[in-house]
Residue, then its C-alpha position, 0 to 999 in steps of 0.5 A: x523478551x523484546x517485541x518491536x514493531x516496524x511500521x512503514x507508513x507509506x505501506x501502513x504495513x507492520x513487520x515485527x522483530x521478537x527476541x528472547x535469550x539471543x533468539x530472533x524471530x521476524x514476522x512479515x519482513x519488508x523487502x530490504x532486510x538489512x535493518x532486521x540483520x543489523x538489529x540482531x547483530x547489535x543485540x548479539x542475537x541470531x535470527x532463528x525463524x522468519x514467519x510469514x502470516x500469508x502470501x502478501x498481495x500489497x508488498x513484496x516480502x523480504x523472506x527469501x533474502x532474509x533466509x538466504x542471508x541468515x540461514x533461517x527457515x521460512x515458515x508458512x501455515x497449513x495449505x501454503x504451497x511456495x515455490x521454494x523451500x519453506x517449513x509448512x507448519x501444522x495447526x497448533x505447532x509450536x516454535x521455541x524462541x529463547x524461553x517463549x513460544x510461538x504457535x501457529x494458528x491456522x486462520x483461513x479466510x483472508x487467504x487459504x494459507x492465513x496464519x496468526x502467530x500466537x506468542x506464549x510467554x516464559x510463564x507459559x501465558x498467552x501474551x500476544x498474536x500477530x495477526x497478519x491480515x486476518x484481524x485488523x484493528x477495527x476491521x478484518x482482512x478483505x476475502x477477495x485477494x486470495x489465490x483460491x479455487x475457481x469454485x470459491x467465492x469471496x463469500x465462501x472465504x468470508x465464511x471461513x474468516x468467520x469461523x477462524x475468528x470465532x474458533x481461534x482468536x475470539x476465545x483468547x484472553x481479553x488482555x492479549x495484545x494484537x499486533x496486526x499486519x496493516x493499519x489505516x490506509x492499506x488496501x487490504x481492508x476497508x475501515x482500519x483504525x489509525x492505531x497500530x497496537x491494541x488489546x483484543x478485548x478492546x477489539x471485541x468492543x469496537x471491531x464490527x466484525x467481532x460483535x458476539x451476537x453477529x450471525x455468520x450470514x450477517x458477517x459475510x454481508x458486512x465484510x464483503x459490502x462495499x469492497x472496491x476492486x483490488x489494485x491490479x498489481x496485487x496478483x503480481x506481488x502475490x506471485x512474487x512472494x510465492x515463487x521467488x524474486x530478484x535480490x534487492x541489491x541487484x535491483x538497486x545496482x540497476x535502478x540507481x544508475x545515473x543518466x545524463x539527459x541525452x542518455x536518459x531520453x534515448x533510453x526512455x525512447x528505446x525502452x518505452x519506459x514510464x518517466x516517473x517524477x517523484x519530486x514535490x507536486x509544486x515542483x512538478x507543476x512548475x516544470x516537468x518532462x512531457x508526458x511523465x507521470x507524477x507520483x511524489x515520494x513523500x505521499x502514499x507513494x508505493x500504493x499509487x505506484x501499484x495502482x496506476x502503473x499496474x504492471x510490475x515489469x514496466x520499465x521506469x526511468x526516475x526524476x527524483x530529488x537529489x540523493x534520494x534516488x536509491x530510497x525511490x528504487x527501494x520503495x518501488x521494490x517493495x511493491x514489485x516494481x523491480x525494472x527501474x533503469x536509472x535516473x536523471x543525473x542532476x534532476x529536472x534542472x539538468x534537463x531544463x538547463x540543456x534547453x530541452x522541451x518541458x511542460x507545466x501544469x496550469x493551476x488556480x487558487x481556490x479563490x480564482x475557482x470561487x469566481x469561475x463557479x459563481x459565474x456558472x457553467x464550470x466543469x469540476x472533477x473531484x479525484x478523491x475516494x468515493x467515501x470522501x466525495x459522499x461525505x462532502x463535496x462541491x455541488x455539481x462536481x463530478x466524482x472521478x476517483x484517481x484509482x480509476x481515472x483511466x476509466x473516466x477519460x471520455x468524461x473530460x471536456x475536449x475544449x473548455x477549461x475544467x478544473x481538478x482537485x482532491x483533498x490537498x493537492x497530492x492526488x490532483x497532481x497525480x491525476x493532472x500528470x496522467x491526464x497530460x500523459x493522455x494528451x488532455x491539457x485543457x484544465x487547471x489544478x486547484x491549489x490546496x484542494x478541497x481544504x482550500x475550497x472549503x474556505x470559500x463560498x463555493x456551495x458544498x454538499x454535506x453528507x447525503x445531500x444531493x448535488 
């Protein structure tokens, strides 16, 4: 028996390759399925099943493409109603794989169809669970993302999740290995650990949601407390996973089209495409196409695209590092953005070399901000998460989380220079690009973010201190 976790850091997502006696099962595959097929071929094995733990909201699964390529059936848990042929497992239904068995345990709560898959080894011993978004390490799946009946609330779903955990998962043996669907950084939970594999026994000790003395009412209150609104692209991804989508090869063929600057500009004007610049933030700051949006490929790229561009049908044109264009198109498609129309051939340097108009982002060092802060009357906007801000922030700084920056546009000064920072510079440059695309230019980005600010004498509020 072989179990491999295929973890994608950008999405904080775990897919799983399970092999026994030449037969393979894939759990929650990513959109690009070639690596799974190649892995099976290298082992002279055949993909027999594709298990989906639920209709995912934060990424587009590769279940349909993989099924088409291999002939393996897509398997969902009870109550799932996909718009394509699939096996809808009964609660407790067993699926033989080589000399092991995979058992579907219906665990509704995150979504109604959510299912945990229990792996029983060749000796008939429970070995592992693939818990999807039902059980994370340190947390459980948020109960407000499901496509549900209008009379069901997140509290109703949280109650179902409580029952699922207590009746289906917690009675299993402590030595059982937990393979979750996501880790820290995913928007599908709020308190996940950085580790990606653990034992059920340890989770019973450290996961707040698995406390043995926890009442149903306490569970509902704690699980639903402090939930931020889900990213607006989530329902689009659910729909694609449930109803179907274009083949990844079609998306790549269109999106990886090279366009010279004139053609690039003409297509942008013709289609209203977002010009998405994915280079490093320092490169974007030094020069970029006016009104382009920066989201760097080497940060939490896909989730930020989904959170800020939101409409998965929005046409996109790319400015990317040379040689990484196809990678960018692939990573956009993972979160349902299939309408990439091409990329700027020769990159930003080709644009600049033709003498075309470009913009820059004004920037200051933390030391320069320190001087301005000491002089008084300076406006500082912190675009980190609320939890980061509450932990520690510049005294007097305004909290304007990047996720919701469009809701704060009226708060920025119209004429005086203001300053924007995040933790290290990635998110503040995203914010800078959005501000500029909205016609706001009277600001400066703080180089190095809060990490650099802490090394100055700027006044800092810690913990619960007031500003």
